[in-house]
N, C-alpha and C positions, 0 to 999 in steps of 0.2 A: 785810349787804345781799345781795339776790338779783339776779343778772343773768339776765334771761329770754331774752336773744338775744345769742349770742356765737359767733364762728367761731374756736374755740380748737383743734380737732382738726387735726393736721398732715396735709398731703398729700391731703385729700379735696375741697377746693374752692379758693376764692381766699383762704383763711385761711393760716396759717403753712405754709411748705414743709417744715420740719423739726421734730422733736420738741424740739430745743434752743430754737428760737424759741418754741414753744408753752410750754415751761417758763418762759422769761423773761416771757412775757405773763401766765402764771398767777401768777407771783410778784408782778408789778405789780398785778394785780387784788386779790390778797390784801392787799398793802400799802395799797391804796386803801380797804380795808374790806369787800370782798366775801367772802362765806363759801360761797355756792352759785352755781354757774354752769351754766346750761342750754346745752349744746353743740349748736348748731343749724346744721350744714353745709347748704349749698344742695342742693336736688334739682331739677335742670332738665334736661329731656331733651336729650341730645346735647352737653351742656356739663359738668354735674357729676352723675354718675350712680352714685356709690358706693352700694352697697346697705345695708340696715339692719344686716346682720351685720358689714359692714366698719366701720360707724359704732361699733357696740358694742365691737368688738375694739380699735379705735383709742382709744376712751374708756378701756377697761380698762388698756391699755398706758400711757397718759398718767397715769391716776390712780395706778397703781403707781409711776411715776417721781416724781410729786409727793409721795406718801407717803414714799418713800425719801429725798427731799430735805427732808422736814419742812415742806412747803408745805401748810398746813392749808386745803384747798379741796375742797369736794365737787362732783364733776362729775356731771351728769345728762344722759342722752341726749335728743335731740330732732332735728327736721329743720326747715329753712325751705323749705316747699313753694311752688312757683311756680304761680300760677293760669294754666293754659293748657289746651289740649285733651287733654293727657296726664295731667293731675292725678289723675283718678279711677282710672287704671290703677295709679298708685302708692298710692292710698288703699285698694286692696284689702287690703293688708297695711300699715297705717299705723304710723308711729313718732311718737306724740304726745309732748308734753313730760313726760317721766318717767312718774309714776303718775297724772298728770292726764288729762283728756279734751281738752286743748287741742291744736289743730292750728295751728301757726304758718304763716301764709299771707301770701306776698308778692304784691301785686297790681300788675301792670304798668300803666304810665300810659296806654297806648293802648287799653285794653280797654273793651268796651261795658259800661255800668252794669248793663244787664239781666243780663248773664252773671255779674257779681259777685253779684247778688242770688240768682240761680238756684244758683250754686255754693255759697254760704254756706248756703242753705236745705237743699241736699242733704247737706252736711256735718253740719248740725244733725240732720237726719232720720236720719242713720246713727249717731247717739249721741255725736258729738263736737262741740266748740265751736270755731269759727274764732277765732283770735287774729290780728287784722290787724296785720302788721308795719309799723312806721314809716309810718302813713298820711300823715304830714306831708310825706313826701319825694316823693310822686308828684304828679300834677296832678288827682287825683280830688277831694281836699278842699283846695283852695287858698283860703286865707282872707286877707283884707286886714285893715286896721286895726280896723274896728268889729266888735265881737263881743259877744254875750251868750250865756247858756246856751241860749236859744231861737232865736237868729237868727244866720245867717251873712251876711257880705258876701263873695261869691266874686269872685275876679279875673276868671274867665271867666263873664261874665253869661249866656252862652248855656246854660251847664250849671248855673246857680245853682239853679233849682227842682228839677231831677233830682238834683243832688248832695245837696240838703237831704233829699229823699225817701229817697235811698240811705242816708244816715247814720241817719235815723230808723228805716228798715227794719232795718239791721244792729243797731242798739241794741235794737229790739223782738225780734230773734232772740236776744238776750243774747250777742251777739258780744263779744269782748274786744278791746282796742286797746292795742298796745305802742308806746310812744314811745322814740326813740333819744336817749341822752345827748348825742350830737354835734349833734343837731338844735337843742337848746336852747342850744348853745354857738356856733351859726352855722357849723359845719363844712361843712354842705351848702348854704350860701348864705343870704341874708337872707329869701328867700321861705319856705323850709322852716322857718327859725327863727320867723318870724312866725306861720306856720300852727301850729307846735308850741305856741307860747305861747297861741294862741287856743283850740286844742283842749283844752289844759290848763285854761284858765280856764272853759271850758264843761264841765269835769269828764267829758270823753270817755275819757281814758286810764284803764286799769285796771292796766297793768303797764309796766315800763320795762326797758331793756337798754342795754348799751354798744355792741352790734353791732361789737365789736372784731374786726379782721381780721389785724392784724400788729403788730410791735413799734413801728411808726411811730405807732400810735394811743395808745401808753402815756402820752404826755405829756398827753393830754386827761383822763386819769383823776384828775388833780389836783382837778378839779371833780367832786365826787361827787353822786349823785342827791339826797341829803339836803341838800347845800349849796345846791342849786337849788330847794329846797322841793318836790321831787317825791316822792310817797309812793305805795305800793301800796294800791289799794282792796280787792283780794281776793287 
């Protein structure tokens, strides 16, 4: 299995503080059946600002440690970019997911829908593809019980039409959508779980990830993506 979103590198963001904790998390991921991990530390202005070189060095150090301890796990560089006014300063020298052209993009819940569309369009125009991280966790695509592939029931009726148009637009741009394992397990609450299940039934998701941050999340790895019927489309 491939984990497309994981905070495994130590000391760079709100992931593990030490390499020993990172190794413990890596061993648990391997035991759960993962073979490849995209390491995606946050990049948020004035909060988590490790540069690309620091990310690469941290990954190399951890990969060497895993190899020495016979933990058969392939680590691949990436970032989780935050959609704000500083984003395109960081995308002058982007760090996509490995050798792909995917830019993992976290969308804050209070952002204007117009800005989301404009940002994703600019990213596509620059030759990269936005991969929307855990869309089920924000309040952009909040879905209630009734759902089909063509129709949403949004909790916030004031945003229903615009949200539908936003989703259609992002799909038309060939954006990718990454769902969190924990969302399907209810870790982020019943609304995120309901939205995740609805988006999955609508075949919106293209990729999945654990979004693992610490050893505290290891216990949730007992439920693997394949156990939940979640598969990668691309």
